[in-house]
N, C-alpha and C positions, 0 to 999 in steps of 0.2 A: 263467287270466288272460284279459283282453280282448286278443285277438290284434291288434287294431288299435293298441293302445297302444304297440307296439314301433316303430311307424313314426315317432313323434314324439320330442321330447326329454323326453317324459313329465313335464309340468309340474305345478305345484302347484295345490292344490285347496281354496279357501277353503270351510270348512264353514259350517253355519248360524251366522249371527251375524258371520262374518268379512266384512271390507270388501273386496270384490273390486276389482281395478284397474278404472279407468273403461273401459267397453266401447268408447268411441269411438276407433277406431284412427286413427293418423296417416295422412293420405292424401297421396299424391304426385301432383301434376298431371303427366299424361303424355299429351301429344297428345290432349287432349280427354277422357281417361279418368282417373278417380281410382282409383289402385290402393291398396288397403288394405295398409299395411305395419306391422311392429312399431314400437312407440313409440320405441324406442331405436335404430332402424335409420337410420344417417346416409347410406346409399347412395342414389344417384339412380336413378330408373326412368323409362323412356320406351317407350311402345308406338309402333311404326312399321309401316305396311303399305306394302310396295314396289309399284311399278306392276304387277309380275307377280303380285300378290295374296299374296306371301309375308308372313305376319304375324310380327313380330319383337318381342322385348322386349330392350331395352338396359339394362344395369346398370353404373353408374359407381361405382367404389369406389377413391378416390385412395390408400387405405392398402393396397391388395392387392399381394401379391408374385406371385400367380398369376393369369393370365387363363384363361378357359375359354369353351367354346361347346358347345351341344347342339342338334341338329336332330332333331325328332320328326316322322316321316313317317307319315301315316295309312294305312299299308299294312303288314299283317302276314301271318302264314301262313294266315289265313282266306281270303286272296286266291289261295293256291296253285292252279294249274290242276289239275284232276282227273288223277291219274296222274303228277304231278310233285311229289310230297310233298317239302317242304323248299326249294322254289325261292326263296321270299322270304328265308329264312334264308341260303341260298347267295348270293343277291345282296348281302346285308349283308356277307358275307365278301369278295366280289369287288371291292366299291367301294374297298377299302383298297389295291388293287394299284397302279394307275397311272391316269394321265389324259392327255388329249391335250396339255395344257400342261406336265405333269410326267410324261413317259413312262418315266422310270427306275423300275423296280419298287421298291415300298416306300419311295419317297422321302418321302412324307407322314409315315409312322411314324418314319423316320430323322430327319427334321427335328425332330419333336416330342421324340423321345428325347434328341437332342443339345442341346435347349434346355430341359432340366429337366422335361419333361412326360410325359404318358401318354395313351394312346388306347384306346377300346373302343367296343363297340356291342352291342345286344341286339335280338332279334326276339320280339315277343309275338303274341297272337292278331290284334290289329288295328293294331299300331304297330311301327315299327322306329326305334330311337333311336341316333344316332351322336354321339359326344362326345369331347372332349379337354380337357386343361389344358396350360399351358405357362408358362414364366417370362414375366412381364407385358410385358417389352420386346419379346417375340417374337410378340405376338398378330397383327400385320399379316400377316407372311409365313405364319404358321400358318393363318390364316383363308383366305388365298388358295389354299393347298393343299386345305384342307377343302372349300371351295366347289366345287372341281372334281368332287367325288363326285357332285354334283347338276347339273353342267353338261355335261361331256364325259368320262366315264370310259372307260378302255380295258379291254377284256376279251379278252386274247389267248387263242387256243386252248390254248396250253401252260399258261398260268396257270389256265384253267378246269379242266383235267384235274387239275392239282396240288391245286387248292383243293377239289375234290370229295373228294379223299383227306383233307383237313383236316376237312371236315364229317363224313366217315365216322369219323375218329379221335375227334372230339368226341362223336359218338353212341356209339362203343365205350366211351368213358369213363363214359357214363351208364347203360349196359345193366344193370349190377348195383347201381344206386342206387335204393333203395326210394322216395324222393320222386318221382323220374321215373317209375318203374314204376306207382305208385299213381295218380299224376296222369293218366297215359295210360289206365289202366283206367277211371277216371271218364269220360274223353273217349269211350272205346270204347263204354261202356254208355249211349249216348244216340242220338238220331235220326241215322241215317246220312246224311240229306240236309242236316243242319245242319253248318256248318264246324267247330263245336266237336268234332266226331267225328274230325277230321283228326289226322295225325301231323305235327308242325311242324318237327322238326329236320332230317329228310332223312338219307340215307346213300348209300353207293356203289350200292346196288341201285336206289333210287328215282331217283337223279340221273344214273346212267350206264347200268346194265344194262337196266332196264325202259324207260328212255327210248329206247335204241337198238332194243330189241325192237319199239317202236311206230313206229320210223322217225323219231324226233325227234332233232334236234341240240340238245343242252342249251344250248350257247352261244347259238344263235339264239333259243331260247325265252327265255333270260335277257335278251337284248337287247330282245326283243319285250315282255317283262314290264316291264322298266325303262321303255321308251319309253311304254307305255300307262298305267302306274300312277304313276310318279314325276313328279308335277306340283306346281308351286310353290304352288298354292292348297290343297294337302293337307299343306303343311309348316308347322311352327312352329319358329322359331329363337330361341334365347336366347344373347346374347353378354355376357360379363362381363369388364370390363377396368378399368384405372386412368385411362384417357383420359376426357375430358369427354363428356357425352352427345352434344353436337354432333359431336365427332370420331368417336365410335363410330357415329353415324348415317351420317356420310359414308363411313366404312369399310365398313359393311354394305351401303349402297346401291351402292357401287362394286364390291364383291366378289360380291354375290349377285343383281345385277339380271339376269344372263344365264341364270338358271334358267328353263326353259321353263314356261309356264302353259298346259297343254292344256285347261284348263277342266273337268278331270275331276270329275264329281259324286262327293262323298264316298261311300265304300263303306258300306253298312249291311247288317246281317244280322238282320232282324226275326224274331220268334218265339223261343220258348225251346228250348234243345237237348233238353229232356226231354218226350217225349209220355207219355201215361198208362201205357204199357207199361214205362217206365223209372222209375216211381214205385212206392211200396209194395213195395220189394225189399230183400232182405238178401243182400249179396254177401260170400262168404267167400273171402279171398285169401291166398295163401302168400307172405310177404315173404322177402327174402334174409336179413335180420338177425333175431336173437332179439328177442322182445318182442311185446306184444299191443296193437294200436291199434284203437280204435273211432271211426269217423268217421260222424257223423250229419249229413246234408245235406238242405236244402230249397231248391227254386227259389223265389226271392222277387222282388218288385219292386225294381229297382236303387236303392240308396240315393242314387246321384248325382242322381236326379231330384228328391230331397227333401233336398239336402245342407244347406240352412239349418236344416231341422227335425232332421236327424241321427237318425232313428229307430233305425237299426242300431247307432249308437254307444251309445245309451241301453240297448238290449237286450243288446248284447255286454258292456257294463260289468257288468250284473247276472248274466247267465248265466255269464260268465267270472270273476266275483268269487271270491276265495279266503278271505274273512273268515268269521267265525262265522255260521252259518245258511245259508251258500252251498251250492250243489250240490257244489262241490269239497270243501268242509269236511266234508260228510257222507260223501262217497265216500272221502275220506282217513281219516276216523274209523273207517269200516267196514273199512279196509285194502284197498280195491278199486282205488284210482287213485293214480298217481304224478304226473300233471299233467293239466290241462284248459285248453284254449284255445277261445275262441268269437269269432266275428265273420264279417263278409262275406268270402267267399273269392273265387273267380273271378268277375269282373264286367265288364260293359260297359254301354253306355247301354241296350242292348236286353234283357239278361238278367243274372241274378245268382244266386249261391248263398249261403245262410247255413250256416255249418258249426260244429259242435261236435266237437272232436277230443280224445279222452280216451286217455291211456296207461294201460293196465290192469296191475295186478299179476296174478300167477298166480291168486290167489283171485278177483280181479275178473273174470278170464277165465271163471270158473265162474258169475259173476253178471251176465253181459251183459244178460239180460232185465231184471233188477232195476235195473241202471244206466240203461238206456233208460227204464224205467218212472219212475225218480226224475227224470230229465231232463224228461219230459213233465209230471210232477206239478209241477215248478218252473215250467214254462211256463204251466201252468194258474194257478199262484199269481200270476204276473205279469199274466195276463189279468184276474184278479179283483181285483187290488190297486189298480186305478184310477190307474195311472201317476202316483205322487206327484211334484208339481212340484219339491220340494226336491232330489230326486235329479238332475233336469235342471239345476237352478240350480247345484248342486255341480259337476256335470260341465262346465257352461259356464264356470264360474269357473276350474276346473282348466285347461281348454283355452285360455281367454283369457290366463291368467297365462303358460301355456307359450308361447303365440304371442308375447307381448310381451317375454318374457325368454328367448327362444330363443337358444341358443348359436350363434355364427357357425360355419358348417360350411365345409369345403373347397369352393371355387368349383365344382369338377367335379361334386360331389354336388348342389350348389344348382341348377345350370343344368339338370341332368337332371330333377330334381324339378319345376322350373317348366315346362320344355317339355312334360312329360307332363301337367301341370295345364292347360296352354293348350288341349289337345285337348278338354277337358270343361267348363271353367268360363269365365264371362265375364271380360273383362280386369280388372275391379275386384277379382276374387277369385283371380287367378292365384297370389298368394303365400299367402293364407290357405286357399284351396281349401275342403275340407270339414272342416278340422281343428277349427273352433269352431262348434258348433251355436248358432244365435241365436234360433230361433223355437220356442217350446214348443208342440208339437202332439200332444195325447193321441190324436187320431184317426190320425195318421201312425204312431205307435208301435203302436196297437192293430191297424192294418191289417197291419203286418209280423208281429206276434204271431199274428194270425189265419191267416197263411200257414204257420206252424210247426206243422203238424198231422200226425197219422198218415196222413191221405189223401195228403199230399205227400212223405212221407219217403223218403229213400234211405239205407240203412245199409251201410257198408263196414266189414267186420270182418277184421282182418289178424292172422294168427298162424301160426307154424310148425306148430302142432298140427293144422292143416288139411291137412298133407301127406298125400297118398294119399286124400283125401276130396273132391277136386274133379274136375270133368269137362270143363272148358273152358280154353282158352289164349288170352290176349290176343296179337294177332299181332305187334306191334312189339317188345315187350320180353320176350315169352314168359312172362308172369305166369300162374300156375295159379290158377283161380278157379271158383266155382260160384255160381249165382243161385237164390234161392227167393223165393216170394211172401210178403209180410208184410201181410195186410189189416189195416185199422184195428181190427177186432175182436180180433185177436191182441195188438196194441200195447196196447189197452185192458186186456186181461187182465194184461199185464206191469205196467201202472200200478197195478192193484188189488192184485196180489200183492207189489209192492215193499214193503220194510220201512217202517213208520211212523217217520218222522224229522222233527225240528223244522226244516223248511226255512222261512227267513224272509228278508226284505229286509235289506240291510246297515244298520248304524248310521251316523250322520254321521261323516265322516272327520276325525279329530283331528289329522292331520298336514298339513292345508292350511296353507300359510305365511300368517301374518297380518302379520308384520313383513318387508317387502321393502325396507327402507331400507339404505343403504350405510353401513358403519362409517367413522368418521373415524380412520383409522390413520396415526399419525405416521411409522412406519418405512416409508420409501419405498425399499425395497431391491429390486434387480433379481435377486438370487440368494438362495437359502435361507440363513437364519441358524441357528446352533445356539443355541436359546433356553435350553435346560435340559439338564443331564446329571447322572444319579445312577447308583449301581450297578445300578438296576433298569430304567432306561429312558433314552432320549435323544430329545430333541424338536427337530426341524428345523421352521422356520417361514418361510413365504413369503407375504406379504400380496399382495392383488390390486392391481397397479399398471397393468393393461392392459385388463381386460375390463369392470370396473365393473358387475357383476351381483350380485344378492343370493344368491350361490352359494359353496359351499366344497368342499374336497376333503380327505379324511382318509385316511391309510394307516397302519396299525399292524401291524408285522411282529413276530410272536411267535417269537423264536429259541429253539427247543427241540431240543437235540441228539439227544434220544432219538427224535425223529420220523422220522429217516432211518437208524436203527441196524440195521434189518433189513427185509426185505420185509413181515413181519408188522406192524412199527411203522409203516411207510409206509401200509399198508392201514388200520390202526386210526386213524391221524391223519386220513385221508381220511373214514372213517366218522364220526368225531367232528365234523368241520366240516359234513358233510351233515346230521347230526342237529341240530346247532345251527341251521342254516338252516331245517330242518323245524319245529323247536319255535317259531322266531320268526315263521313264516309267517302264522299266524292273526292276530297282532297287527300285524306290520310290513308286510303286504301293502298296507295303506292308504298307507303311506309311499311305496311305489313308484308307486302310482296318483297320488300328489300330487307326484311329481317329486323324491323323495328316495330314491336308490338305495343299496343296501348289498349286500355279499357277504362271505362267509367261505369262504376257499379254502385248501387245503394248498399249500405251496410247498417249495422245496428245503432250507429251513432250519427249517421248522415249519409255521406257518399265518399267514394274513394277514386282517385285517379292513379292508375298504375302504368308504368312503362318499363319494358325490358328489351334489350337488343343492342345493336351497335350504337355506341355513344356519339358518333360523328354528327348526326342530324337530330339527336334527341332533344336538344334545347329548342330547336326550331319547332318541332312538333309540340312540345310542351307549351311553348308560348302561344301557339295556335289554339290549343285546348283551353288555356286560361282566358285567352281573348274571347273565345266563344261563350264562356261562362259570364264574362263581364258584359257582353253585348247580347245576351240571350233574348231572343224573341220567340214567342209561341206561334208557329205556323199552323193554322187551323187544319189544313189538309193532312199534314204529317201527324198532328196530334190524333186525328181520327184513325189513321192507319195503325199507330202505336196502340191506341185504346182498343181497337178491334183485335190486334194480336194478343194483347194482355188478357182480354176477355176470354179468348179461346184457351189460353194457358190456364186460367182459373177454372174454366169448364172442364179441362182435361185433368185437373188435379185428382179427381176421383178415379182416374184410370191408372194411378200409380200402383206399383206392385204392393201387395199387403205389407211386405217387410219395410218398404219405404214409408208406408202409412204409420206403422208403429214407431219408427224413428221420428217422424214428424210430431206425433202426439207426445212423445217423451220430451222433445225439445220445447214444445208448447207448454207443458206442465212445469218444466224446470226453469225456464227463462221468464223472469218477472216482467220483461219488456215486450214479449212477443205478442203480435196480433194474429188471430186465427185467419186462415185463408178465406173462410166463407164470409167474414166481416169485410175483408178487403174486396172480395168479389161483389158483395152487396153495395159497397161504396162506389165502385167504378162506373156503373151506368149513369150515375147522377153527376159525374164530373165532366166539365166541358173545358175547352181551351181557355176561356176567360178565368176559370177557377185556378188553372195553373199560373196564368199571368198575374193574378192577385196573390197567389201563395208564395211565389218565388222571392219577391223582395223580403217577405217576412222570414222565409227559410234562411236566406243569406244574411239577414240583419244581425244575427248572432252567430258568429263563425270563429272557430279556432282551427288552425291547420297543423296537423302533426306530420312531419316530413321525414323520410328516410332516403338517403342517397348512398348508393354503394357501387363499387366497381371502378372502372377506368375513368374516374372523374376527380379533378383536383378540388381541395377543400375551398379555395377561394371561388371557384366556379360554382360550387354547390351553394355557397352563401349568396353569390350574385344572383343565381336563379331564384332563390327564395325571396330575396329583396325585390326582384322584378315582380314576382307573384304578388307580394304585399302591395307594391306600388300600383299595380293594375287593379287589384280587387279592393284594397282598403284606402289607398292614398290618392286616388284619382279625384278630379274636381267633383264629379258625381260618382261616388263609390258605391258599389253594390253590396259590399260586406262591411259589417261593423264588428268590433271585437266582442268576444264572449267573456262574460265575467266568470271567475273561478267557480262560483257556486252553481253555475248552470251546466257544467260539464256532465254529460250523461254517464252513468255508471251501470254496467250490466250486472245484475244480481241474480243469484241462483237460489231456488227453493231448497230449504233444509228439510229432509224427510225425518219422520219420527223414529227414534230408536225402538226396536222391539215390535215394530208394526209393519204389516205388509199391506201396502196400498195396491188396489187393482182397478183397472179401468177397462171394462168390456165395451166394444163398439162393433157394429156390423161393418163389413167392408163397404167402402164408398161405392164400389162398382159391384152391384148385386149379381152380375154375370160371372164374377171371378170366383172360382171354386176354392182357391187357395186361402188358407188362414195364416195368421202370423202372430208370433209372440216376441215381445222384448221384455226380458227379465233383467231389471237393473238393480244392482246392489251398490248403494252410495256408501263410500268409505270415509273420505276426508277431503279437506281443502289443502291445496299446494303445500307440501311439507317434504323435505328432502328424504328423510328416512322412510316415511310412508309411501312416497312416490316409488321408490325402488322396490319396496316390498310388494306393492300392487303390480308393478311391471313384471317382477320375477314370478309372481303367482300366475299372472296372465300367460307368461311364456311357458311355464310348466304345465298349465291346464289346457292350453290351446289345442294340442293334438289329441289328448285323451277325450276332450269334449267332442271334437269332430268325429273321432273314431266311434265313440259310444252312441252319440245322438244321430249321426248320419249313417256310418258304415254298418253298425250292429243293429240299431233300432229302426233305421230307415225312416226317420221322421220326416225327412225332406231333403231336397238338393241343397238348400241354404240352411246350414246349421253351424253356427260359429260362436266362439267366445272371444271377446276383445275388451281392451280398456275403453273407458269413456272419460272425456275431459270437457267439462262445460265451464269455460272461463276460470279454470283452476280448481273447480270442484270435481273430484275424481271418483271413479268406481269401476265395476265390472259390468258388462252386459252380455247376455246370451241372446242371440237372434236366430229364430227358427221360422221358416215358412213351410207349410205342410198342407197336403190334402188328406194325409193319413190320420191325423189326430186333431181334435179341436184345441184352441189355445189354453183352456184350463187344464187339459190333459198334458199338453206340452209343458206347462208350468210345473206340473207334478213330476214330469220326467227330468226337468232341470234340477229340482230338489233331490230327486233320487240319484242323479249323477253326482251331485255334491256330496252325498253320503258315501258313494263309491270312491270318489276322489280323495275323501278324508283319509282312507287307509293308504292310498298311494302316497300321499304327502307324509303321513306318519312313518311309513316304512322306508322312506327315501334314505339311501345310504349317504354318508358324509361325502363320498366321492361323487355321487350323482349331484348332490347339492352344489358342491364346488364347481362341477362341470357346467351346471346351469348358470351359476353366478358368473363364471368366466365367459360363457356365451353372451350373456347380457352386457357385460363390460365391453366385449368386442363390438356389440351392436351400438352401444352408446358412443364409443370412440370412433365409429365409422366417419370417415372424412366426407365433407360435402363434395359433390361431383361438379357443381357449377354454381354460378352466381344466384340462380333462382333458389336452389336448395338452401344455400347459406342465408339468403335474405329472408326466406320464409321463416326460418328459425328466429333470427334476430327481430324481425318485424312482429312475430308472434309475442315475443317478450315485451316489446314496446306497446303494442296495441292492447294487451291484457293488463299492462301496468306492473307486471312482476319484475321486469328488468334484471332477471337472473341470467346475464349473458354468459356466466361461467357454469350454467346449470349442469352441463354434461360432466364437467370435471368434478364438481361437487358431488354429483350423484354416483360417479364412479368411485370416488373416495369412500362414500358411505357403503357402497356395495362391497368394497374390499374388507370392511370391518364387520359385515353382516354375519349373523349366526343363524344356523338352521332353526333354533328354538324361537328366534324372533319371527321368522316366517310362519311357523306353526301358530304362534300366539296371534299374529295378525289375522291369519285364516280363522282361528277360533273366535276371535272378537268380532270380525266383520263379515265373514263369508260363509262359515260353516252352517249347514242346515240347522234351523232352530236356535241359532246363537241369540242370546237375550238382547244384545246391543245392535242386532242386524237391522239395516234400513233397506226396505225393498219397495220397488215400484214395478208392477207387472202390467204391461200394456198388451191388451188382447184384442186383435182384430179377427172377427169371425167371417169366413168366406161362405159362399153359397151352400157348400156341402154341410156346414155346421150351424145353420140358422136355428135349428131346434135347440141345440146346446146353448146358443146365445140366449134364447128366450128363457131357458132354465136358469142360467146363471144370474140374470137380472131379476128374476122372481124370487130366488132363494136368498135367505138371510146370509150375511157374510160369515165365514168360518171364524173360529177364535183367533185373536191377534191379527185380524184382517179388517180392512176398511174399504168399501167400494167407493170409488170416486164417481159421482153422478153428474157433477158440474165442475169442469176444469177450472173455471175462474173463481168460484167459491173456494175450491181447494187451494188455489194459488194465494188468494187473499188471506186464508186462514193459517198459512204456514209462515214461520220465521224465515229470514233470508240470510245467506252467507254474506259477509262483508265483501266489498269490491276492492281489487287491487288498484283500480284507477282512482288516483287522488285528484285534487284540484289541478288546474292548469299549472304546470311547472313544478308541482310538488307531489309527485306520485309516491304512493306508499311503497317502500322497499321491503 
C-alpha cells in the first residue's frame, strides 16, 4: 500500500468521468491570512502573532465538549550536545514536573486528569510537541498551567534524578522492539557528523553515568539547554476551544506573553545524512521476531519543498498499489510477499528518504534479488510511462474529496497535527498541508524517479536466518548486522534475471464516489431501531442525525457456534477470514484508496464483516464480499502463505512486551471461552487446505447474522441489502448457510472471583531475554449496574493521576505505571498495570496495596467542593458528543454485541451521577477496593523478567500468604469458578 495513505481519512477518488467536488476550498479570514479549510467546516480560525514572536492558531468551535492545545517547539534531539544523548527528550519529560507558579509536583497533570483530560508529549529529530485536552469549561486554568512549561519551569535535583530513571525505563521498554532497533540501525549507518546518526532517547548511562564521568551536572546542562534553545520565536501554538475567537485571543495573549524570545535563529541541519560510503550497500540484520523484511531506501529531495506538486504521493501511490499489474500483485502471485508499503519515510526540509518495505514469505526470502530486480523494473516502467495526467487527476480528486469530507477528529489529535504543519507550511496551508496535490508537474515526478536508482540505494534485509552470519553490532540496541557493497552492476544483473511478469499501471478506480449527496431520511431517531428480524438475521438501523456526511457504517456479525468449539476451529476460522481478505484484495484495494474501508475478522462468536466510508459504492463492495463467502474455495497456494504468516505470528507471541503478556493472561483467566495461544499454535502445523475445505460447510451450516447499518443510508435500502445477503447465503438453490437455532447462540461468560480472596498467577516472561517484569493487579467489583458503573468510573478518575504520580514519578517503578477501568463483557473492575526492571512483580503488588492505603486518606479527606468538581468533570466526559460515524457506531454496536442494549446508557449514568453522594463513593471504595477489604476480589498476574528469575523461583516454592491462592493451572481455575450470567439472550430475545 501507499504508506502515506494511512495518515488521512483515506477519502474517495473520482475516476475518469466523475465530477469531482469543486476545488475552491472555503477560506477563513484570519488576521490578514486566508486559511484554506474544508467546505463543511463551521469552525472559526485566526492566526495571531504575539509581541514575543510566538505564532498561534486559534480555533473556535462552539459545539465542542473538549478543549485542547498543542505547542510545537523547533528543538529536537538533533540539538543534543555531543556526549549528552537524549537531553532534548529528557527536557520534554522534566517540563511536566513543576513550575515557579505551580510548584507542587505533577499539579499540571493532576489538574488535567481531574477535569476529564489527558496530557502527553513527544520528541522527534527537530521538534518537541507538548499537548493536552480537557473538558471545555476548564481550558483557562489548564492553559495557565501549560504556559508555565515555557515561562518558568522548576527542575529540582531530586526530580531530575528520578526522571532520568523514567527515561531509562522508557528506553528499556524499546530495547527488544524491532521497529526501534531497525530505525537506529539506519541512523547508525550514515555520516557520524550528521545529527541523523544520533541516539535520541537517552538512558541512565548517557544522562547520568557518562555525564558524571565528564564532570557534567545533568541538571545544569538541562537548564542551560532550556535557556538557550526554548525561545518563543521557535514555537507554534494551537488552541482549540468553544469560546469566541476574540476571547481565545485574549486568553492566549494573557497566558503566553511572558515566554521569552531570545531571538534564537531556527536550527538547521543542511546536507544529507548519507555520504557515498553509505549508499550501494546491502545490510543484513538479525531481528528479534520471526519474519523476513526487505527495506529498500533512497535519499531523495524532500517532498515538502514541492508539496503542491506532490511528486512522492504520485510515486508512492503507484509503487505501493496492490491492484492487478502492480508490483505487490506480482510478488503475491509468485508467493514471495505478504505486504508492501511505499512512501516518503524519515524527512525534514533538508533531507528525506523514499522507502519500499516488503514483508517476505520464506520463499520470498530465497528470491530477494529477484524481488529487488522486479522493483527496479517497475521504477523503469514508471520512468518510461510519461507520468499520465489522469492518475494525478484521480489522486487529486481522491485527496480533495477526503479533505472536504474529512471526519471531525478529537481536538487533541487535531491540534497536534496542525501545530506540526505550522513548522513547515505557510499559514494558508496549515490545515490542508501537503494532503492535496494541486499542480501537475511531470518534471517534479521524473526528478524523484530519477533519484530512485541503483547508484543511490540502501538495502536493509532483516531475518533470523542471518544469525551467526553477521560480524558487527549496533551500539545502542545491540542489533547484529553485516554490510556488503552492492554496486549498480550487481543490481542490474538482478533486474535482468528477475522473472518476466506483466507489470503495468493501474486501471481507473471504479470505487471513486460519484454521488456525495445526503439522503432525505424521515426517521430522525437518536438510537438504533430494530428494522427487521427473521430466523436468519436481525437488522439494527441508525440514520445519521449528527454528522451530515455522505458516509455509512455497516457491521455484520456472523454467529457461528462451531468457530470457537476447539483451538483447531478457532485457527481455521481465522485462516478463513484472512483468505477472504486475501482473495478480495486485488479487486477491493481500490475501494480503500477511494475512502471505502472494509475488514473481515474473526471474533469470539464467529466472524465479522465491517465497512465504513463513502456510502456511494458500499453496496457494490458488500455484495462482492458476500459473493466471495458464498462461492468460497480454498486455494492451496494461498492457504500455505496464510498458514506460514500465522505460524510466525504465533512464534512471535513470546516477544510481546511483559505488560501485554499480563493483559493476555488476565483475559485468558476471565473469559470462559478463550483458547490459549500455545494450543492454537500447536494445532496450526497439522492443518492443511483440505481441513479448511471440510470445516467451512460445517462452520456456516449454523449461522445467524446480527447487522448494524448507520449513516447516510435509507431504511428501505438497509432492508434490501440484508434481504440480498439472506438470499445469497441462505436461500440460493445450493445455500452455504443454514439458520441457527436459539439454543445454539454463543454467550461469552466471565469468571466470578471469590470475595475476600487474592488469587495470584506467577509466570516467567515468555521471552527470557527481556529484563522487564510486569504486574496486572485486577480488582473485580460488579456486573453492569448504573449506580456501580458511575462509582467505579468516578473512583478511576480520581485515582488515575495520584497512582501515576506515586508509582511512576515518586517511586520510579517503571515507565508504564497506570490505573484504569476494566470491562469484560459487562463485568467491571479496576486494574493497575506496571512494567518494571526496578522491582519484581510481587514487590510491585505490595506497592499497589501500599498506594491504596495512601489513597484511602486522599479519598476520606476530599472536600465536598472537590467531590462535586470531579463529578462535574465526569458528567462532562460522559456527555461528550461523538465526533464521527465511527465513534457513534462503536458505542451502539458495543451495546448490541454485548446484548445490554442500553442505548441511553450515557444519559442514565449522568442522571445517577447528579444524585451521587460522597459517602456512597467512600462506601464503594471500602467495600470493593480498600486494602484488606473483607469483600474484595483480587487477581494478581505477575510476569517475571530476566532480572527477577530468582524471585520467581522463590514465589512458586513458597506457600501462599493468608487469604491468598496461587493459580498453578489456568484451566483448572476457570473450571472451578462460577460464572457471571451473559447479557446475550437467545436469537431475537436478548436480556435487557
